[in-house]
matplotlib code that plots the C-alpha trace (Angstrom):
import matplotlib.pyplot as plt

x = [-8.4, -7.8, -4.0, -3.5, -4.1, -1.6, 1.1, 0.8, 1.3, 3.6, 6.1, 5.8, 7.0, 9.5, 10.5, 9.8, 12.4, 15.1, 14.5, 15.7, 18.8, 20.0, 19.5, 21.4, 18.7, 18.1, 19.4, 20.0, 20.0, 17.0, 15.8, 16.7, 15.5, 11.9, 13.2, 13.7, 10.5, 9.2, 10.4, 9.3, 5.4, 5.5, 5.8, 2.8, 0.8, 2.5, -1.3, -1.3, 2.2, 2.4, -0.3, 1.0, 4.3, 2.8, 0.7, 3.5, 5.1, 2.6, 2.1, 5.7, 5.9, 7.5, 5.4, 5.2, 3.7, 0.9, -2.7, -4.8, -7.7, -4.8, -4.5, -7.7, -8.7, -6.1, -7.3, -5.1, -6.2, -8.3]
y = [-11.5, -13.9, -14.5, -10.5, -10.1, -12.5, -11.4, -7.7, -8.7, -10.9, -8.1, -6.0, -8.6, -9.1, -5.5, -5.0, -8.5, -7.1, -3.2, -5.2, -7.5, -4.3, -2.1, -4.9, -4.7, -8.6, -12.0, -11.7, -16.0, -16.2, -13.5, -14.3, -18.2, -15.6, -14.0, -16.8, -18.5, -15.7, -15.6, -19.3, -19.1, -15.5, -18.4, -20.6, -18.3, -17.2, -15.4, -12.9, -12.2, -11.3, -8.8, -7.2, -6.5, -5.9, -3.1, -1.9, -1.0, 0.4, 2.7, 3.3, 1.9, -1.2, -4.2, -3.4, -0.2, -1.6, -1.3, -4.5, -2.4, -1.0, -4.5, -5.9, -2.4, -2.7, -6.0, -8.6, -11.9, -13.2]
z = [0.7, 3.9, 2.0, 1.0, 4.5, 5.7, 3.1, 4.0, 7.8, 7.1, 4.7, 8.0, 10.2, 7.7, 8.1, 11.9, 12.1, 9.9, 12.0, 14.5, 13.2, 11.5, 14.8, 17.5, 19.3, 19.9, 19.9, 15.9, 16.0, 16.8, 15.2, 11.9, 12.5, 12.9, 9.7, 7.8, 8.8, 7.5, 4.3, 3.9, 5.2, 2.2, -0.8, 0.1, -1.5, -4.6, -6.2, -3.1, -2.9, -6.3, -5.9, -3.2, -4.9, -8.2, -6.0, -3.8, -7.2, -8.9, -5.5, -5.7, -1.9, -0.2, 0.7, 4.2, 3.5, 1.1, 2.9, 2.3, 0.4, -2.1, -3.0, -3.3, -5.1, -7.7, -8.4, -6.0, -5.2, -2.9]

ax = plt.figure().add_subplot(projection="3d")
ax.plot(x, y, z, "-o")
ax.set_aspect("equal")
plt.show()
């Protein structure tokens, strides 16, 4: 479940960074670097990543809007 928790948190961070880049609220270069770092961290736990994405698809939500408890209830990675 720790990996799922981390993946959900990273998806939320990624969504926030994308919003900040698109809104022009911060230094885009620094934010884009942070976004790239977040993307690299997402692929470290492929099972948890897949579980979150599958749950998001089943619930018709974006991955950053899926609670950890829904991933684990759906049979996601631990």
